[in-house]
C-alpha positions in Angstrom: 103.0 105.5 65.9 99.3 106.2 66.5 98.5 109.7 67.8 98.1 110.0 71.6 94.5 110.5 72.7 93.1 114.0 73.2 89.4 113.1 73.1 87.3 116.1 74.2 84.4 113.7 74.3 85.9 111.6 77.0 82.9 111.0 79.3 84.4 111.8 82.7 81.7 114.2 84.1 78.7 111.8 83.6 80.6 109.0 85.3 81.5 111.4 88.2 77.9 112.3 88.6 76.7 108.7 88.6 79.3 107.6 91.1 78.8 110.5 93.4 75.1 109.5 93.6 75.9 105.9 94.7 75.1 105.1 98.3 78.2 104.8 100.6 80.7 106.1 98.1 83.4 108.7 98.9 85.2 111.0 96.5 88.7 112.0 97.5 88.5 115.9 97.7 91.3 116.9 95.3 91.3 118.8 92.0 94.4 116.8 90.9 92.6 113.5 90.2 89.2 111.8 90.2 89.3 109.0 92.8 86.4 107.2 94.5 86.3 104.8 97.4 83.4 102.4 98.3 83.7 100.0 101.2 82.0 96.5 101.1 81.0 96.6 97.4 81.2 92.8 97.3 80.7 90.2 100.0 83.1 87.8 101.7 81.9 84.7 99.7 82.6 86.4 96.4 86.0 87.6 97.7 86.8 84.0 98.8 85.8 82.6 95.4 88.0 85.1 93.5 91.0 84.4 95.8 90.7 80.7 95.1 90.7 81.3 91.4 93.8 83.6 91.7 95.6 80.9 93.7 94.8 78.3 91.1 95.9 80.2 88.0 98.4 82.8 89.0 101.5 83.6 86.9 104.3 86.2 87.3 103.1 89.8 86.6 104.5 91.7 83.6 104.9 95.4 82.8 104.8 97.5 79.6 107.7 99.7 78.7 110.2 97.6 80.7 112.6 100.0 82.5 115.3 97.5 83.5 114.2 97.2 87.1 113.4 93.5 87.7 112.0 94.4 91.1 109.6 97.0 89.7 106.6 94.7 89.8 107.0 91.5 91.8 103.4 90.3 92.2 101.6 87.5 90.5 98.6 87.9 88.1 95.6 85.8 87.2 93.6 86.2 84.0 89.9 85.6 84.8 87.6 84.4 82.1 84.1 85.5 81.4 83.3 81.8 80.8 83.2 81.6 84.6 79.7 82.8 85.8 81.2 84.3 88.9 83.6 86.5 86.8 81.0 87.4 84.3 78.5 88.5 86.9 81.1 90.7 88.7 82.3 92.3 85.4 78.7 93.2 84.5 78.1 94.5 88.0 81.2 96.7 87.9 80.3 98.2 84.6 76.8 99.0 85.8 78.1 100.5 89.0 80.5 102.8 87.1 78.0 103.5 84.4 80.4 102.4 81.7 79.8 100.4 78.5 80.9 96.8 79.3 82.1 96.4 75.8 84.9 98.8 76.6 86.2 96.7 79.5 89.4 94.6 79.4 89.1 91.1 80.8 89.1 91.0 84.6 92.5 90.4 86.2 93.5 89.2 89.7 96.7 90.1 91.5 98.4 88.3 94.4 101.1 89.9 96.6 103.1 87.7 99.0 105.4 89.0 101.7 108.0 91.5 100.1 106.1 91.8 96.8 105.0 95.2 95.4 104.3 97.2 92.3 106.4 100.4 92.5 104.9 103.8 91.6 103.2 103.6 88.2 100.2 104.8 86.2 97.6 102.5 84.6 97.5 104.5 81.4 99.9 103.7 78.6 102.6 106.4 78.2 102.0 108.0 74.8 105.7 108.2 74.2 106.4 104.6 75.4 107.7 101.9 73.1 104.7 99.7 73.8 102.0 102.4 73.1 101.1 101.2 69.6 101.0 97.6 70.7 98.5 98.2 73.5 96.4 101.1 72.3 96.1 100.8 68.5 92.8 99.0 68.6 90.9 99.9 71.9 92.7 103.2 72.7 93.8 104.4 76.0 92.7 103.2 79.4 90.1 105.5 80.8 88.9 104.1 84.2 90.4 101.7 86.7 88.2 99.7 89.1 90.1 97.8 91.7 88.7 95.7 94.6 90.7 94.5 97.6 89.7 90.9 98.4 91.1 90.6 101.9 92.6 92.4 104.8 96.4 92.2 105.0 98.3 91.6 108.2 100.8 94.3 107.5 101.6 96.5 104.5 100.0 96.2 101.1 98.4 99.7 101.1 97.9 101.7 97.9 99.5 105.1 97.9 98.6 108.0 95.6 101.6 110.2 96.1 100.2 113.3 94.3 97.4 113.7 96.8 99.2 112.1 99.8 96.4 109.5 100.0 97.0 106.0 101.4 94.3 103.4 101.1 94.4 100.3 103.3 93.3 96.9 102.0 89.9 95.8 103.2 87.8 92.9 101.9 85.3 94.1 99.3 86.6 97.7 99.2 86.5 99.4 95.7 88.9 102.0 94.4 87.8 103.6 91.1 89.7 106.4 89.3 89.9 108.1 86.0 93.3 107.7 84.3 92.6 110.6 82.1 91.8 114.3 82.5 88.5 115.7 81.1 90.1 116.5 77.8 91.2 112.8 77.4 94.9 113.3 78.1 96.7 111.1 80.6 96.7 112.3 84.2 100.1 111.8 85.8 98.6 112.6 89.2 97.1 109.0 89.1 100.6 107.7 89.9 100.1 105.0 92.6 102.2 102.5 94.5 101.1 99.1 95.5 103.2 99.1 98.7 105.1 96.0 99.9 103.3 93.4 101.9 105.0 93.0 105.2 103.0 90.1 106.6 100.3 88.0 105.1 99.1 87.9 101.5 97.2 90.5 99.5 94.7 89.8 96.8 93.0 92.3 94.5 91.0 92.2 91.3 91.3 94.9 88.6 89.1 95.9 85.7 90.3 98.5 83.2 88.1 100.3 80.7 89.2 101.7 77.3 88.2 104.5 75.0 86.9 102.1 72.4 85.4 98.6 72.5 87.8 95.8 73.5 88.1 93.2 70.8 
């Protein structure tokens, strides 16, 4: 097994400074985790284009370190290709907004949640003691930052809950959530545990971009 990350050079503070200076951004006031919210980062036309792509290419979502709960993640996922100019432009825009090296970014993903679907409380980093840690982290390292954008309002349900800070974020078209999955010393931060709550009415669409410690190959 490769050694879990403890990278003292993990660049969390410069990213916090850059994001804090962005117009219209809000930082959740908590020492437990680094979480930013920015409304209306992307417009309605871009949201609609992404939702159409997700509808066309969705597949059942999967999990790492399967825990035996077949209802743990019931959403659908869409892999979005940089060959699509819309996707490429959004990926570059997200990296620039966060101030992160685009070479460290995973391919953009879309997620779709129908009524009753959810992703139970989980973290985006890979558990260093998990059976899948080597498989997912041997090359590019741990996930550092998550950038997630809601693509639509949801009739009922579908909020994202960060339990450690009692923060519930409601879906809103174009709204960005960005958080660091690691502490400043590069170790995983369990306070980033979050729950994509069940959709009660309507359909929820989001896109997610994860960044790694090393370039994604």
